C-alpha positions in Angstrom: -18.0 -25.9 -4.4 -16.0 -26.6 -7.4 -14.0 -24.0 -9.5 -13.1 -25.0 -13.3 -10.0 -23.5 -14.4 -9.2 -23.7 -18.0 -5.6 -22.2 -18.7 -4.6 -22.3 -22.2 -1.1 -21.4 -23.7 -1.4 -18.4 -26.2 -0.5 -19.4 -29.7 2.9 -18.7 -31.7 4.7 -16.0 -32.4 8.1 -15.9 -34.9 10.6 -16.2 -31.8 8.8 -19.3 -30.7 8.9 -20.9 -34.4 12.8 -19.9 -33.5 13.2 -21.3 -30.2 14.2 -18.0 -28.9 13.5 -17.2 -24.8 11.2 -14.0 -24.7 13.1 -10.7 -23.8 11.7 -9.6 -20.6 9.3 -7.0 -22.4 8.8 -8.7 -25.5 5.5 -7.8 -27.2 5.6 -9.8 -30.5 2.5 -10.5 -32.0 1.6 -13.5 -33.3 3.0 -15.7 -36.3 0.2 -15.8 -39.6 0.3 -19.2 -38.4 0.1 -18.1 -34.6 -3.5 -16.3 -35.8 -4.4 -19.4 -37.8 -4.1 -21.4 -34.5 -5.6 -19.1 -32.2 -8.9 -18.7 -34.4 -9.4 -22.7 -34.8 -9.6 -23.1 -30.8 -12.4 -24.5 -29.8 -13.1 -23.1 -26.3 -16.4 -21.9 -27.0 -17.7 -25.6 -26.4 -15.6 -26.2 -23.8 -16.2 -23.2 -21.4 -19.4 -22.1 -20.2 -21.0 -18.7 -21.3 -20.6 -17.0 -17.7 -17.0 -18.0 -17.3 -14.9 -15.4 -15.8 -11.5 -14.5 -18.6 -8.3 -13.5 -18.2 -5.2 -12.9 -20.2 -1.2 -11.9 -19.5 -1.1 -8.5 -20.7 1.7 -9.4 -23.3 0.1 -9.0 -26.9 0.7 -12.5 -27.8 -2.0 -13.9 -25.2 -4.4 -11.0 -25.8 -4.3 -11.9 -29.4 -4.8 -15.4 -28.8 -7.6 -14.7 -26.5 -9.5 -12.2 -29.0 -9.3 -14.5 -32.0 -10.6 -17.6 -30.0 -13.5 -15.7 -29.3 -12.5 -13.7 -25.8 -11.5 -10.0 -26.8 -13.1 -8.6 -23.5 -10.4 -10.6 -21.3 -9.3 -9.2 -18.0 -5.4 -8.3 -17.6 -3.6 -11.0 -15.3 -0.1 -9.7 -14.7 0.9 -12.7 -12.9 0.8 -15.0 -15.7 3.0 -13.5 -17.5 5.9 -15.4 -18.7 9.0 -16.1 -16.2 11.5 -13.5 -16.5 15.2 -15.4 -18.3 17.3 -12.7 -17.9 20.9 -13.5 -19.8 18.8 -16.1 -21.4 16.3 -13.8 -23.2 16.5 -13.5 -27.0 18.8 -16.7 -27.9 18.1 -19.9 -28.5 19.0 -23.3 -26.6 22.5 -23.5 -28.8 23.6 -20.1 -29.0 22.8 -20.4 -25.1 25.5 -23.5 -24.5 27.9 -21.7 -27.1 27.7 -19.1 -24.7 27.8 -20.4 -21.4 28.4 -24.3 -21.3 26.4 -26.1 -19.5 25.1 -23.4 -16.5 22.0 -22.7 -18.6 20.5 -26.5 -18.2 21.2 -25.5 -14.2 19.2 -22.4 -14.7 16.1 -23.3 -16.4 15.7 -26.0 -13.3 16.0 -23.4 -10.8 13.7 -21.6 -12.3 11.2 -24.6 -12.7 12.0 -25.3 -9.0 9.0 -23.6 -6.9 11.3 -23.9 -4.0 14.4 -22.5 -5.6 16.5 -19.1 -4.8 18.2 -19.6 -8.3 17.6 -18.9 -11.5 18.8 -17.6 -14.8 21.4 -14.8 -13.9 19.5 -11.0 -14.1 15.9 -12.7 -14.1 13.7 -14.7 -11.8 14.3 -17.3 -9.1 12.1 -20.3 -9.2 10.7 -19.2 -5.8 9.7 -15.7 -7.0 8.2 -17.2 -10.2 5.9 -19.7 -8.9 4.9 -17.7 -5.8 3.2 -15.0 -8.3 1.3 -17.4 -10.2 0.4 -19.1 -6.7 -0.7 -15.8 -5.9 -3.1 -15.3 -8.9 -4.4 -18.7 -8.5 -5.1 -18.0 -4.5 -7.1 -15.1 -5.5 -9.4 -17.4 -8.0 -13.3 -17.5 -6.5 -13.9 -20.8 -4.7 -16.5 -21.6 -7.6 -17.6 -21.0 -10.9 -15.9 -21.5 -14.1 -12.2 -19.2 -15.2 -10.3 -19.2 -18.7 -6.8 -17.7 -18.7 -4.9 -17.4 -21.8 -1.1 -17.6 -20.4 2.6 -18.6 -21.4 4.3 -21.8 -21.1 6.3 -21.1 -18.2 3.0 -20.1 -16.3 1.0 -22.7 -17.6 3.5 -25.1 -16.1 4.3 -23.3 -12.9 0.5 -23.6 -12.1 0.4 -27.2 -13.0 3.6 -27.6 -10.4 2.0 -25.5 -7.4 -1.4 -27.4 -8.4 -0.9 -30.8 -8.8 2.6 -31.4 -8.7 2.7 -32.1 -12.5 6.6 -31.3 -13.2 7.5 -32.5 -16.4 5.0 -31.8 -19.5 5.2 -30.7 -22.7 2.7 -27.9 -23.7 3.1 -26.3 -27.2 1.8 -23.4 -28.1 -2.8 -23.7 -27.9 -2.5 -26.4 -25.6 -5.6 -26.4 -23.0 -5.3 -27.6 -19.3 -8.4 -27.9 -17.3 -8.0 -28.1 -13.6 -10.6 -28.7 -10.7 -10.4 -27.5 -7.3 -12.8 -28.4 -4.4 -13.3 -29.1 -0.9 -11.9 -32.7 0.2 -12.2 -34.5 3.7 -10.8 -32.0 6.7 -12.5 -28.6 5.1 -9.1 -28.0 2.9 -9.6 -27.7 -0.8 -7.1 -29.4 -3.7 -6.6 -29.8 -7.0 -6.8 -32.0 -9.7 -6.0 -32.2 -13.4 -9.0 -33.1 -15.7 -7.7 -32.4 -19.1 -4.5 -31.8 -21.1 -5.5 -30.8 -24.8 -3.0 -30.2 -27.2 -3.9 -28.5 -30.0 -5.6 -29.4 -33.2 -4.2 -28.6 -36.6 -5.7 -25.3 -37.8 
């Protein structure tokens, strides 16, 4: 039995365009360009009609799901973006001006599934990846799942499933993963596709 999982990064917001890290409970809507991109996602042809659909409860993920043709996506709180603590609301240039080289170490720690470090006031790498892994572990053993997530949660899923540590995932990126049985009775993930968005 095989599970096919499609993960889609939400379409862009104004904060994405500005390069700002999201606030802890940021519920910014999609920008006009984001709405156009979400409508242009060709997911119906890539995903079977009977797929189970989830979305991060944040507005930008739910809007992307709805505009892409999946308005009844079930909420998946584990897929919310990482908590960035003191980095939230700031651009990289602003962070370096305030904190020097420290933000690089914070981000590297947040991107490490085994790290107890991360941005001050935010999540640790270990806690962030653990919640994404918890969601992955609860998925069914077979069938098809589509989930609308964030850059961080999508990249965390790639790290804990196939060990992909360096990847660019612009808004609208779709990743397809399969999980199936391997010799010895265990299960393994493999990467099927990583599809950047097309211009709307």
